[in-house]
C-alpha positions in Angstrom: -9.6 28.7 19.6 -6.0 28.3 20.3 -3.7 25.6 19.6 -2.2 24.0 22.8 1.1 24.5 23.8 2.0 21.2 24.6 1.4 18.0 22.9 0.5 14.9 24.9 2.6 11.7 24.3 0.7 8.6 24.1 2.5 5.6 23.6 1.5 2.9 21.0 0.9 0.4 23.4 -1.7 2.3 24.8 -3.7 3.6 21.7 -3.2 0.7 19.2 -5.1 -2.1 21.0 -7.9 0.6 21.2 -7.8 0.9 17.4 -7.6 -2.7 17.0 -10.5 -3.3 19.1 -12.7 -0.6 17.1 -11.3 -1.1 13.7 -9.5 -4.7 13.8 -6.0 -5.7 12.8 -6.6 -4.9 9.1 -6.4 -1.3 9.7 -3.0 -1.8 10.9 -2.1 -4.3 8.0 -3.2 -1.8 5.3 -0.7 0.8 7.0 2.3 -1.8 7.2 1.8 -1.5 11.0 3.3 -4.8 12.8 0.2 -6.2 14.7 2.5 -8.0 17.3 1.7 -5.9 20.3 4.9 -6.8 21.8 6.7 -4.6 19.4 4.4 -1.5 20.3 6.3 -0.9 23.8 9.2 2.0 23.7 12.0 -0.4 24.4 11.0 -2.4 21.1 11.0 0.7 18.9 13.7 -0.5 16.8 12.5 -3.9 16.4 9.0 -2.2 15.4 10.9 -0.2 12.8 12.7 -3.0 11.4 9.6 -5.2 11.0 7.6 -2.1 9.7 10.2 -1.5 7.1 10.0 -5.2 6.0 6.2 -5.0 5.8 6.7 -1.7 3.6 9.3 -3.6 1.3 6.8 -6.5 1.0 4.2 -4.4 0.0 6.2 -2.6 -2.6 7.6 -5.7 -4.0 3.9 -7.3 -4.3 2.8 -3.8 -6.1 5.8 -4.1 -8.6 5.2 -7.6 -9.5 1.7 -6.7 -9.9 2.7 -4.1 -12.2 5.5 -6.1 -14.0 2.7 -8.9 -14.4 0.2 -6.3 -16.0 3.0 -4.7 -18.3 4.2 -8.3 -19.7 0.2 -9.4 -20.4 -0.5 -6.2 -22.3 2.5 -6.5 -24.7 2.0 -10.6 -25.1 
């Protein structure tokens, strides 16, 4: 089978609601994807990226605090 020569572009505003409907918002949250559907439109892409960057930063900081806590409790 041959690979398609053109890729179809589906807007997140079209496919993310389907994912949420089938799998719930938790699937987006686990991937640090904003659940605010207003941010899924093309004209809000920069806002989407800003919010996603914040979510990723929060997740990394949470992980680092957890790792620091584990390290401190092992040495105490």
